DSSP file (Angstrom, degrees, kcal/mol; ACC not computed):
  #  RESIDUE AA STRUCTURE BP1 BP2  ACC     N-H-->O    O-->H-N    N-H-->O    O-->H-N    TCO  KAPPA ALPHA  PHI   PSI    X-CA   Y-CA   Z-CA
    1    1 A M     >        0   0    0      0, 0.0     4,-1.9     0, 0.0     5,-0.1   0.000 360.0 360.0 360.0 -35.6    4.6  -21.5   30.3
    2    2 A T  H  >  +     0   0    0      1,-0.2     4,-2.4     2,-0.2     5,-0.2   0.880 360.0  54.3 -64.2 -38.4    6.9  -18.5   29.7
    3    3 A L  H  > S+     0   0    0      2,-0.2     4,-2.4     1,-0.2    -1,-0.2   0.910 106.6  51.5 -62.3 -41.4    9.1  -20.6   27.4
    4    4 A A  H  > S+     0   0    0      1,-0.2     4,-2.6     2,-0.2    -1,-0.2   0.913 109.8  49.9 -60.9 -42.2    6.1  -21.5   25.3
    5    5 A L  H  X S+     0   0    0     -4,-1.9     4,-2.7     1,-0.2     5,-0.2   0.912 109.8  50.6 -62.9 -42.4    5.2  -17.8   25.1
    6    6 A K  H  X S+     0   0    0     -4,-2.4     4,-2.2     2,-0.2    -2,-0.2   0.897 111.5  48.1 -62.5 -40.7    8.7  -17.0   24.0
    7    7 A I  H  X S+     0   0    0     -4,-2.4     4,-2.4     2,-0.2    -2,-0.2   0.930 112.8  47.7 -65.9 -45.4    8.7  -19.6   21.3
    8    8 A I  H  X S+     0   0    0     -4,-2.6     4,-2.2     1,-0.2    -2,-0.2   0.922 113.3  47.9 -62.6 -44.2    5.3  -18.5   20.0
    9    9 A L  H  X S+     0   0    0     -4,-2.7     4,-2.4     2,-0.2    -1,-0.2   0.882 110.2  52.6 -65.2 -37.7    6.4  -14.9   19.9
   10   10 A T  H  X S+     0   0    0     -4,-2.2     4,-2.4    -5,-0.2    -1,-0.2   0.931 109.8  48.6 -61.4 -45.5    9.6  -15.8   18.1
   11   11 A L  H  X S+     0   0    0     -4,-2.4     4,-2.5     1,-0.2    -2,-0.2   0.891 110.9  50.5 -62.6 -39.8    7.6  -17.7   15.5
   12   12 A F  H  X S+     0   0    0     -4,-2.2     4,-2.7     2,-0.2    -1,-0.2   0.898 109.4  50.9 -65.7 -40.2    5.3  -14.7   15.1
   13   13 A C  H  X S+     0   0    0     -4,-2.4     4,-2.4     2,-0.2     5,-0.2   0.937 112.8  45.5 -61.8 -46.3    8.2  -12.3   14.6
   14   14 A V  H  X S+     0   0    0     -4,-2.4     4,-2.4     1,-0.2    -2,-0.2   0.919 113.2  51.2 -62.4 -43.8    9.8  -14.5   12.0
   15   15 A H  H  X S+     0   0    0     -4,-2.5     4,-2.3     2,-0.2    -2,-0.2   0.924 111.6  46.6 -59.1 -47.2    6.4  -14.9   10.3
   16   16 A A  H  X S+     0   0    0     -4,-2.7     4,-2.1     2,-0.2    -2,-0.2   0.909 112.7  48.6 -65.6 -42.7    5.8  -11.1   10.2
   17   17 A L  H  X S+     0   0    0     -4,-2.4     4,-2.2     1,-0.2    -1,-0.2   0.892 110.9  52.0 -64.0 -38.5    9.3  -10.4    8.9
   18   18 A F  H  X S+     0   0    0     -4,-2.4     4,-2.7    -5,-0.2    -2,-0.2   0.915 107.7  51.9 -61.9 -43.9    8.8  -13.1    6.2
   19   19 A K  H  X S+     0   0    0     -4,-2.3     4,-2.1     1,-0.2    -2,-0.2   0.896 109.3  49.6 -62.3 -40.1    5.5  -11.5    5.1
   20   20 A F  H  X S+     0   0    0     -4,-2.1     4,-1.0     2,-0.2    -1,-0.2   0.929 111.3  49.6 -62.9 -43.6    7.1   -8.1    4.7
   21   21 A A  H >X S+     0   0    0     -4,-2.2     4,-2.6     1,-0.2     3,-0.8   0.922 109.8  50.5 -61.6 -44.2    9.9   -9.6    2.7
   22   22 A V  H 3X S+     0   0    0     -4,-2.7     4,-2.0     1,-0.2    -1,-0.2   0.905 104.7  59.0 -59.7 -41.2    7.4  -11.4    0.4
   23   23 A G  H 3< S+     0   0    0     -4,-2.1    -1,-0.2     1,-0.2    -2,-0.2   0.768 119.1  28.3 -60.4 -26.5    5.6   -8.1   -0.1
   24   24 A F  H << S+     0   0    0     -4,-1.0    -1,-0.2    -3,-0.8    -2,-0.2   0.664 125.7  41.9-108.5 -20.7    8.7   -6.5   -1.5
   25   25 A L  H  < S+     0   0    0     -4,-2.6    -3,-0.2    -5,-0.2    -2,-0.2   0.776  95.9  76.3-100.6 -30.2   10.6   -9.4   -3.1
   26   26 A V  S  < S-     0   0    0     -4,-2.0     5,-0.1    -5,-0.4     0, 0.0  -0.691  93.2-104.3 -84.8 132.4    7.9  -11.5   -4.8
   27   27 A P    >>  -     0   0    0      0, 0.0     4,-2.2     0, 0.0     3,-0.5  -0.187  25.4-118.7 -57.0 145.9    6.7  -10.0   -8.1
   28   28 A Y  H 3> S+     0   0    0      1,-0.2     4,-3.1     2,-0.2     5,-0.3   0.887 110.8  56.8 -51.7 -47.5    3.3   -8.3   -8.0
   29   29 A E  H 3> S+     0   0    0      1,-0.2     4,-1.6     2,-0.2    -1,-0.2   0.881 109.9  44.9 -57.7 -40.0    1.7  -10.6  -10.5
   30   30 A R  H <> S+     0   0    0     -3,-0.5     4,-1.8     2,-0.2    -1,-0.2   0.917 115.2  47.2 -70.8 -43.4    2.6  -13.7   -8.4
   31   31 A R  H  X S+     0   0    0     -4,-2.2     4,-2.4     1,-0.2    -2,-0.2   0.939 113.9  46.3 -62.6 -47.9    1.4  -12.1   -5.1
   32   32 A I  H  X S+     0   0    0     -4,-3.1     4,-2.7     1,-0.2    -1,-0.2   0.835 108.7  55.8 -69.4 -32.0   -1.9  -10.9   -6.5
   33   33 A K  H  X S+     0   0    0     -4,-1.6     4,-1.7    -5,-0.3    -1,-0.2   0.925 110.4  45.7 -63.5 -43.3   -2.6  -14.2   -8.3
   34   34 A Q  H  X S+     0   0    0     -4,-1.8     4,-1.3     2,-0.2    -2,-0.2   0.928 114.6  46.8 -64.9 -45.6   -2.3  -16.0   -4.9
   35   35 A I  H  X S+     0   0    0     -4,-2.4     4,-1.6     1,-0.2     3,-0.4   0.903 109.3  54.7 -65.0 -40.8   -4.4  -13.4   -3.1
   36   36 A S  H  X S+     0   0    0     -4,-2.7     4,-2.0     1,-0.2    -1,-0.2   0.889 103.5  56.2 -58.5 -39.4   -7.1  -13.5   -5.8
   37   37 A S  H  X S+     0   0    0     -4,-1.7     4,-0.8     1,-0.2    -1,-0.2   0.850 103.4  54.8 -64.3 -32.4   -7.3  -17.3   -5.4
   38   38 A Y  H ><>S+     0   0    0     -4,-1.3     5,-1.0    -3,-0.4     3,-0.6   0.921 110.5  44.7 -64.9 -42.9   -8.1  -16.8   -1.7
   39   39 A Y  H ><5S+     0   0    0     -4,-1.6     3,-1.0     1,-0.2    -2,-0.2   0.799 105.1  62.0 -73.3 -28.0  -11.0  -14.5   -2.5
   40   40 A E  H 3<5S+     0   0    0     -4,-2.0    -1,-0.2     1,-0.3    -2,-0.2   0.740  95.3  63.0 -68.0 -21.1  -12.3  -16.7   -5.3
   41   41 A K  T X<5S-     0   0    0     -4,-0.8     3,-1.7    -3,-0.6    -1,-0.3  -0.060 127.8 -96.8 -93.1  32.4  -12.9  -19.4   -2.6
   42   42 A D  T < 5 -     0   0    0     -3,-1.0    -3,-0.2     1,-0.3    -2,-0.2   0.801  67.4 -74.6  55.7  32.1  -15.4  -17.2   -0.8
   43   43 A S  T 3><S+     0   0    0     -5,-1.0     4,-3.4    -4,-0.1    -1,-0.3   0.669  95.4 136.5  59.0  20.6  -12.7  -16.1    1.6
   44   44 A K  H <> S+     0   0    0     -3,-1.7     4,-2.3    -6,-0.3     5,-0.2   0.884  73.3  50.3 -63.7 -37.2  -12.7  -19.5    3.4
   45   45 A V  H  > S+     0   0    0     -7,-0.4     4,-2.4     2,-0.2    -1,-0.2   0.941 114.8  43.6 -63.5 -46.2   -8.9  -19.5    3.4
   46   46 A I  H  > S+     0   0    0     -8,-0.3     4,-2.9     2,-0.2    -2,-0.2   0.926 114.6  47.9 -67.0 -45.7   -8.9  -16.0    4.8
   47   47 A S  H  X S+     0   0    0     -4,-3.4     4,-2.1     2,-0.2    -1,-0.2   0.871 113.1  49.0 -66.0 -34.9  -11.6  -16.5    7.4
   48   48 A T  H  X S+     0   0    0     -4,-2.3     4,-2.5    -5,-0.3    -1,-0.2   0.932 112.6  47.6 -67.2 -45.5   -9.9  -19.8    8.5
   49   49 A Y  H  X S+     0   0    0     -4,-2.4     4,-2.8    -5,-0.2    -2,-0.2   0.934 112.3  49.9 -59.1 -46.8   -6.6  -18.0    8.8
   50   50 A D  H  X S+     0   0    0     -4,-2.9     4,-2.4     1,-0.2    -1,-0.2   0.888 110.4  49.9 -61.4 -39.9   -8.2  -15.1   10.7
   51   51 A T  H  X S+     0   0    0     -4,-2.1     4,-2.1     2,-0.2    -1,-0.2   0.926 112.1  47.2 -64.3 -45.2   -9.9  -17.5   13.1
   52   52 A V  H  X S+     0   0    0     -4,-2.5     4,-2.4     1,-0.2    -2,-0.2   0.914 113.2  49.2 -62.5 -42.9   -6.7  -19.4   13.8
   53   53 A M  H  X S+     0   0    0     -4,-2.8     4,-2.7     2,-0.2    -2,-0.2   0.888 109.4  51.7 -65.5 -38.5   -4.8  -16.1   14.4
   54   54 A L  H  X S+     0   0    0     -4,-2.4     4,-2.4     2,-0.2    -1,-0.2   0.899 110.5  48.7 -64.5 -39.8   -7.5  -14.8   16.7
   55   55 A I  H  X S+     0   0    0     -4,-2.1     4,-2.4     2,-0.2    -2,-0.2   0.912 111.9  49.4 -64.1 -42.6   -7.2  -18.0   18.8
   56   56 A M  H  X S+     0   0    0     -4,-2.4     4,-2.5     2,-0.2    -2,-0.2   0.913 110.7  49.5 -63.2 -42.4   -3.4  -17.6   18.8
   57   57 A V  H  X S+     0   0    0     -4,-2.7     4,-2.5     2,-0.2    -2,-0.2   0.922 110.9  49.8 -62.8 -43.6   -3.7  -14.0   19.9
   58   58 A A  H  X S+     0   0    0     -4,-2.4     4,-2.5     1,-0.2    -1,-0.2   0.908 110.9  50.1 -61.1 -41.5   -6.1  -15.0   22.7
   59   59 A A  H  X S+     0   0    0     -4,-2.4     4,-2.7     2,-0.2     5,-0.2   0.906 109.5  51.0 -63.4 -42.1   -3.7  -17.8   23.8
   60   60 A I  H  X S+     0   0    0     -4,-2.5     4,-2.7     1,-0.2    -2,-0.2   0.931 111.5  47.6 -60.4 -46.0   -0.8  -15.3   23.9
   61   61 A V  H  X S+     0   0    0     -4,-2.5     4,-2.7     2,-0.2     5,-0.2   0.915 112.0  49.4 -63.6 -43.4   -2.8  -12.9   26.0
   62   62 A V  H  X S+     0   0    0     -4,-2.5     4,-2.6     2,-0.2     5,-0.2   0.948 114.0  45.0 -61.2 -48.7   -3.9  -15.6   28.4
   63   63 A V  H  X S+     0   0    0     -4,-2.7     4,-2.4     1,-0.2    -2,-0.2   0.898 112.9  52.3 -62.8 -39.8   -0.3  -16.9   28.8
   64   64 A L  H  < S+     0   0    0     -4,-2.7     4,-0.5    -5,-0.2    -1,-0.2   0.927 112.3  44.2 -61.8 -45.6    0.9  -13.4   29.2
   65   65 A F  H >< S+     0   0    0     -4,-2.7     3,-0.6     1,-0.2     4,-0.4   0.881 113.7  50.3 -68.4 -37.8   -1.6  -12.6   32.0
   66   66 A V  H 3< S+     0   0    0     -4,-2.6    -1,-0.2     1,-0.2    -2,-0.2   0.884 111.0  49.2 -66.2 -37.8   -1.0  -15.9   33.7
   67   67 A S  T 3< S-     0   0    0     -4,-2.4    -1,-0.2    -5,-0.2    -2,-0.2   0.503 131.3 -86.0 -83.5  -2.3    2.8  -15.3   33.7
   68   68 A G    <   -     0   0    0     -3,-0.6     2,-0.2    -4,-0.5    -3,-0.2   0.848  44.4-146.4 100.2  83.4    2.5  -11.8   35.1
   69   69 A V        -     0   0    0     -4,-0.4     2,-0.8    -8,-0.1     3,-0.1  -0.511  12.5-131.7 -79.2 143.7    1.8   -9.0   32.6
   70   70 A Q     >  -     0   0    0     -2,-0.2     4,-2.4     1,-0.2     3,-0.3  -0.872  21.3-150.2 -91.7 110.2    3.2   -5.5   33.2
   71   71 A Y  H  > S+     0   0    0     -2,-0.8     4,-2.7     1,-0.2     5,-0.2   0.822  89.7  51.9 -59.7 -37.1    0.1   -3.5   32.6
   72   72 A L  H  > S+     0   0    0      2,-0.2     4,-2.6     1,-0.2    -1,-0.2   0.925 112.3  46.1 -65.8 -42.5    1.8   -0.4   31.3
   73   73 A S  H  > S+     0   0    0     -3,-0.3     4,-2.6     2,-0.2    -2,-0.2   0.906 113.9  49.6 -63.7 -41.4    3.9   -2.3   28.8
   74   74 A F  H  X S+     0   0    0     -4,-2.4     4,-2.5     2,-0.2    -2,-0.2   0.947 113.5  44.4 -63.7 -48.7    0.8   -4.3   27.7
   75   75 A I  H  X S+     0   0    0     -4,-2.7     4,-2.6     2,-0.2     5,-0.2   0.915 113.9  50.4 -63.5 -43.4   -1.4   -1.1   27.2
   76   76 A A  H  X S+     0   0    0     -4,-2.6     4,-2.8    -5,-0.2     5,-0.2   0.927 112.3  47.4 -60.9 -44.7    1.4    0.7   25.4
   77   77 A G  H  X S+     0   0    0     -4,-2.6     4,-2.6     2,-0.2    -2,-0.2   0.891 111.7  50.8 -63.0 -40.1    1.9   -2.2   23.1
   78   78 A L  H  X S+     0   0    0     -4,-2.5     4,-2.4    -5,-0.2    -2,-0.2   0.942 113.8  43.7 -62.4 -48.5   -1.8   -2.5   22.4
   79   79 A I  H  X S+     0   0    0     -4,-2.6     4,-2.6     2,-0.2     5,-0.2   0.929 114.8  49.0 -64.6 -46.5   -2.1    1.2   21.6
   80   80 A V  H  X S+     0   0    0     -4,-2.8     4,-2.6    -5,-0.2    -2,-0.2   0.930 113.2  47.8 -59.3 -46.2    1.0    1.3   19.4
   81   81 A G  H  X S+     0   0    0     -4,-2.6     4,-2.0    -5,-0.2    -2,-0.2   0.919 112.8  47.5 -62.2 -45.1   -0.1   -1.8   17.5
   82   82 A M  H  X S+     0   0    0     -4,-2.4     4,-2.1    -5,-0.2    -1,-0.2   0.923 115.0  45.4 -63.5 -44.0   -3.6   -0.5   16.9
   83   83 A L  H  X S+     0   0    0     -4,-2.6     4,-2.9     2,-0.2     5,-0.3   0.876 109.6  54.9 -70.0 -36.6   -2.4    2.9   15.8
   84   84 A L  H  X S+     0   0    0     -4,-2.6     4,-2.5    -5,-0.2    -1,-0.2   0.925 110.4  46.1 -60.5 -43.8    0.3    1.4   13.5
   85   85 A I  H  X S+     0   0    0     -4,-2.0     4,-2.4     2,-0.2    -2,-0.2   0.909 112.8  50.2 -66.1 -41.2   -2.2   -0.7   11.7
   86   86 A Q  H  X S+     0   0    0     -4,-2.1     4,-1.8     2,-0.2    -2,-0.2   0.951 114.4  43.2 -60.9 -49.6   -4.6    2.3   11.4
   87   87 A V  H  X S+     0   0    0     -4,-2.9     4,-1.0     1,-0.2    -2,-0.2   0.887 110.7  57.6 -64.7 -38.6   -1.9    4.5   10.0
   88   88 A F  H >< S+     0   0    0     -4,-2.5     3,-1.0    -5,-0.3     4,-0.4   0.948 109.9  43.0 -54.6 -52.2   -0.7    1.7    7.7
   89   89 A Y  H >< S+     0   0    0     -4,-2.4     3,-1.1     1,-0.3    -1,-0.2   0.804 105.9  62.4 -69.6 -27.9   -4.1    1.3    6.1
   90   90 A H  H 3< S+     0   0    0     -4,-1.8    -1,-0.3     1,-0.2    -2,-0.2   0.735  90.9  68.9 -68.2 -20.3   -4.6    5.1    5.8
   91   91 A R  T << S+     0   0    0     -4,-1.0     2,-1.7    -3,-1.0    -1,-0.2   0.763  83.8  74.3 -66.6 -24.3   -1.5    5.2    3.5
   92   92 A F    <   +     0   0    0     -3,-1.1    -1,-0.2    -4,-0.4    24,-0.1  -0.498  57.2 129.8 -92.7  69.1   -3.5    3.4    0.8
   93   93 A N        +     0   0    0     -2,-1.7     2,-0.4    -3,-0.1    -1,-0.2   0.097  37.4 104.2-110.8  19.7   -5.6    6.4   -0.2
   94   94 A Q  S    S-     0   0    0     -3,-0.1     2,-0.2    21,-0.0    -3,-0.0  -0.840  76.9-110.0-104.8 141.1   -5.1    6.2   -3.9
   95   95 A V        -     0   0    0     -2,-0.4    -2,-0.1     1,-0.1     6,-0.0  -0.455  36.0-120.6 -65.8 134.3   -7.7    5.0   -6.3
   96   96 A L        -     0   0    0     -2,-0.2     5,-0.1     1,-0.1    -1,-0.1  -0.590  23.6-119.3 -76.9 134.7   -6.7    1.7   -7.9
   97   97 A P    >>  -     0   0    0      0, 0.0     3,-2.3     0, 0.0     4,-1.1  -0.395  32.6-105.4 -66.5 154.5   -6.4    1.6  -11.7
   98   98 A P  T 34 S+     0   0    0      0, 0.0     3,-0.3     0, 0.0    -2,-0.1   0.811 119.9  57.6 -53.4 -33.7   -8.8   -0.8  -13.3
   99   99 A D  T 34 S+     0   0    0      1,-0.2    -3,-0.0     0, 0.0     0, 0.0   0.619 113.2  40.0 -75.6  -9.7   -5.9   -3.3  -14.1
  100  100 A K  T <4 S+     0   0    0     -3,-2.3    -1,-0.2     2,-0.1    18,-0.1   0.499  97.7  94.9-110.2  -9.5   -5.0   -3.5  -10.3
  101  101 A A  S  < S-     0   0    0     -4,-1.1    10,-0.1    -3,-0.3     2,-0.0  -0.513  79.8-107.3 -85.7 150.6   -8.5   -3.5   -8.9
  102  102 A P        -     0   0    0      0, 0.0     4,-0.1     0, 0.0    -1,-0.1  -0.338  45.6 -88.9 -69.8 158.7  -10.4   -6.7   -8.0
  103  103 A T        -     0   0    0      2,-0.1     0, 0.0     1,-0.1     0, 0.0  -0.518  68.4 -75.6 -68.1 128.6  -13.3   -7.8  -10.1
  104  104 A P  S    S+     0   0    0      0, 0.0     2,-0.1     0, 0.0    -1,-0.1  -0.350 112.3  51.3 -67.7 152.5  -16.6   -6.2   -8.9
  105  105 A P  S    S+     0   0    0      0, 0.0     2,-0.4     0, 0.0    -2,-0.1   0.577  78.2 172.1 -77.5 142.9  -18.3   -6.7   -6.7
  106  106 A A        -     0   0    0     -4,-0.1    -5,-0.0    -2,-0.1     0, 0.0  -0.962  30.2-127.3-122.2 133.7  -15.5   -6.6   -4.2
  107  107 A A     >  -     0   0    0     -2,-0.4     4,-2.2     1,-0.1     3,-0.5  -0.394  32.1-109.3 -69.7 154.8  -15.7   -6.6   -0.4
  108  108 A P  H  > S+     0   0    0      0, 0.0     4,-2.4     0, 0.0     5,-0.2   0.870 119.2  53.0 -55.6 -39.3  -13.9   -3.8    1.4
  109  109 A N  H  > S+     0   0    0      1,-0.2     4,-2.2     2,-0.2     5,-0.1   0.860 108.7  50.3 -67.4 -32.5  -11.2   -6.2    2.8
  110  110 A Q  H  > S+     0   0    0     -3,-0.5     4,-2.4     2,-0.2    -1,-0.2   0.915 109.9  49.7 -69.0 -42.6  -10.5   -7.5   -0.8
  111  111 A L  H  X S+     0   0    0     -4,-2.2     4,-2.2     2,-0.2    -2,-0.2   0.907 111.2  50.3 -61.5 -41.7  -10.2   -3.9   -2.0
  112  112 A N  H  X S+     0   0    0     -4,-2.4     4,-2.5     2,-0.2     5,-0.2   0.927 109.9  50.4 -61.1 -45.5   -7.8   -3.2    0.8
  113  113 A S  H  X S+     0   0    0     -4,-2.2     4,-2.3     1,-0.2    -2,-0.2   0.916 111.5  47.4 -59.7 -44.1   -5.7   -6.3    0.0
  114  114 A F  H  X S+     0   0    0     -4,-2.4     4,-2.3     2,-0.2    -1,-0.2   0.881 110.8  52.1 -66.2 -37.7   -5.4   -5.4   -3.6
  115  115 A A  H  X S+     0   0    0     -4,-2.2     4,-1.7     2,-0.2    -2,-0.2   0.916 110.7  47.6 -64.6 -43.1   -4.5   -1.8   -2.7
  116  116 A V  H  < S+     0   0    0     -4,-2.5    -2,-0.2     1,-0.2    -1,-0.2   0.917 114.3  46.8 -64.0 -43.1   -1.7   -3.0   -0.4
  117  117 A Q  H  < S+     0   0    0     -4,-2.3    -2,-0.2    -5,-0.2    -1,-0.2   0.854 108.9  55.2 -68.1 -34.5   -0.4   -5.4   -3.1
  118  118 A A  H  < S+     0   0    0     -4,-2.3    -1,-0.2     1,-0.2    -2,-0.2   0.893 131.3   5.8 -66.9 -39.6   -0.5   -2.8   -5.8
  119  119 A K    ><  +     0   0    0     -4,-1.7     3,-1.9    -5,-0.1     4,-0.3  -0.476  64.4 162.3-145.3  69.0    1.7   -0.3   -4.0
  120  120 A P  G >  S+     0   0    0      0, 0.0     3,-1.5     0, 0.0     7,-0.2   0.784  73.4  72.6 -60.8 -24.3    3.1   -1.6   -0.7
  121  121 A G  G >  S+     0   0    0      1,-0.3     3,-1.7     2,-0.1     4,-0.2   0.659  75.8  78.8 -66.1 -15.7    5.7    1.1   -0.8
  122  122 A L  G <  S+     0   0    0     -3,-1.9     3,-0.3     1,-0.3    -1,-0.3   0.837  99.9  42.1 -60.5 -30.0    3.0    3.7    0.1
  123  123 A A  G <> S+     0   0    0     -3,-1.5     4,-2.8    -4,-0.3    -1,-0.3  -0.098  75.8 129.8-105.3  34.0    3.3    2.5    3.7
  124  124 A W  H <> S+     0   0    0     -3,-1.7     4,-2.6     1,-0.2     5,-0.2   0.855  71.1  52.5 -60.3 -35.5    7.1    2.3    3.7
  125  125 A R  H  > S+     0   0    0     -3,-0.3     4,-2.5     2,-0.2    -1,-0.2   0.931 113.0  43.0 -66.4 -44.0    7.4    4.3    6.9
  126  126 A E  H  > S+     0   0    0      2,-0.2     4,-2.8     1,-0.2     5,-0.2   0.898 115.5  49.1 -68.4 -40.7    5.0    2.1    8.8
  127  127 A I  H  X S+     0   0    0     -4,-2.8     4,-2.6     2,-0.2    -2,-0.2   0.912 112.4  48.4 -65.5 -42.2    6.6   -1.1    7.3
  128  128 A L  H  X S+     0   0    0     -4,-2.6     4,-2.7    -5,-0.3    -2,-0.2   0.935 112.6  48.4 -62.0 -45.9   10.1    0.1    8.2
  129  129 A F  H  X S+     0   0    0     -4,-2.5     4,-2.4     1,-0.2    -2,-0.2   0.931 114.1  45.5 -60.5 -47.1    9.0    1.0   11.8
  130  130 A M  H  X S+     0   0    0     -4,-2.8     4,-2.9     2,-0.2    -1,-0.2   0.888 112.3  52.6 -64.2 -38.4    7.3   -2.4   12.2
  131  131 A T  H  X S+     0   0    0     -4,-2.6     4,-2.9     2,-0.2     5,-0.2   0.923 109.8  47.6 -63.8 -44.5   10.3   -4.2   10.7
  132  132 A V  H  X S+     0   0    0     -4,-2.7     4,-2.5     2,-0.2     5,-0.2   0.935 114.5  46.7 -61.3 -45.9   12.7   -2.4   13.1
  133  133 A L  H  X S+     0   0    0     -4,-2.4     4,-2.5    -5,-0.2    -2,-0.2   0.905 114.6  47.1 -63.3 -41.5   10.4   -3.3   16.1
  134  134 A L  H  X S+     0   0    0     -4,-2.9     4,-2.9     2,-0.2    -2,-0.2   0.912 111.8  49.6 -66.6 -42.4   10.1   -6.9   14.9
  135  135 A A  H  X S+     0   0    0     -4,-2.9     4,-2.6     2,-0.2    -2,-0.2   0.923 113.1  46.8 -63.3 -43.6   13.8   -7.3   14.4
  136  136 A W  H  X S+     0   0    0     -4,-2.5     4,-2.7    -5,-0.2     5,-0.2   0.924 113.0  50.2 -62.0 -43.8   14.5   -5.9   17.8
  137  137 A S  H  X S+     0   0    0     -4,-2.5     4,-2.6     2,-0.2    -2,-0.2   0.922 111.4  47.5 -60.6 -45.3   11.9   -8.1   19.3
  138  138 A L  H  X S+     0   0    0     -4,-2.9     4,-2.4     2,-0.2     5,-0.2   0.924 111.7  50.8 -62.7 -44.5   13.3  -11.2   17.6
  139  139 A W  H  X S+     0   0    0     -4,-2.6     4,-3.2     1,-0.2     5,-0.3   0.935 112.4  46.4 -57.3 -48.1   16.8  -10.3   18.8
  140  140 A M  H  X>S+     0   0    0     -4,-2.7     4,-2.3     1,-0.2     5,-1.7   0.891 111.3  51.7 -64.4 -40.1   15.6   -9.9   22.4
  141  141 A L  I  <>S+     0   0    0     -4,-2.6     5,-3.7     3,-0.2     6,-0.4   0.898 116.3  40.8 -63.5 -39.4   13.7  -13.1   22.3
  142  142 A I  I  <>S+     0   0    0     -4,-2.4     5,-1.5     3,-0.2    -2,-0.2   0.949 123.2  36.9 -73.4 -49.5   16.8  -15.0   21.0
  143  143 A V  I  <5S+     0   0    0     -4,-3.2    -3,-0.2    -5,-0.2    -2,-0.2   0.928 137.2  13.9 -73.1 -47.1   19.4  -13.3   23.2
  144  144 A R  I  <5S+     0   0    0     -4,-2.3    -3,-0.2    -5,-0.3    -2,-0.1   0.789 130.4  43.1-100.1 -32.8   17.5  -12.9   26.4
  145  145 A G  I   <S+     0   0    0     -5,-1.7    -3,-0.2     2,-0.1    -4,-0.2   0.980 123.9  19.7 -82.8 -60.9   14.4  -15.1   26.0
  146  146 A L  I   <S+     0   0    0     -5,-3.7    -4,-0.2     1,-0.1    -3,-0.1   0.840 142.2  18.6 -83.7 -34.3   15.4  -18.4   24.5
  147  147 A F      <       0   0    0     -5,-1.5    -1,-0.1    -6,-0.4    -3,-0.1   0.343 360.0 360.0-120.4   5.4   19.1  -18.5   25.2
  148  148 A G              0   0    0     -7,-0.3    -3,-0.1    -6,-0.1    -2,-0.1   0.454 360.0 360.0 -91.3 360.0   19.5  -15.9   28.0
């Protein structure tokens, strides 16, 4: 069961690092066009993705608890993750110009997505911090987890 957890965590680390790379390497017009298409479909793509991710997170937690969680590490990781996401979203405190804003009416999550896509660099400190943590995590999973 621990090996399955290591594989799942490795895949999540690679996925997250890939998403950060896409956010900075893929041109804005291409990214926003793709994201706009998700919202045009009544957010079914987004809600399906969110449901799958919530199930995956629940599975990770169950496997972690079954394999013997260290409660201090778990609580620290939970608090760090929650605060990083909160601070990340607080960086996007600039009004979007009309050419970067979603077509009204826009749900709050759509407005947030457009704000992040318009200026991902506003959260460069948080993205850098998460990238360093993810890269270290991936390294540890490969060196000690999968092949250690």
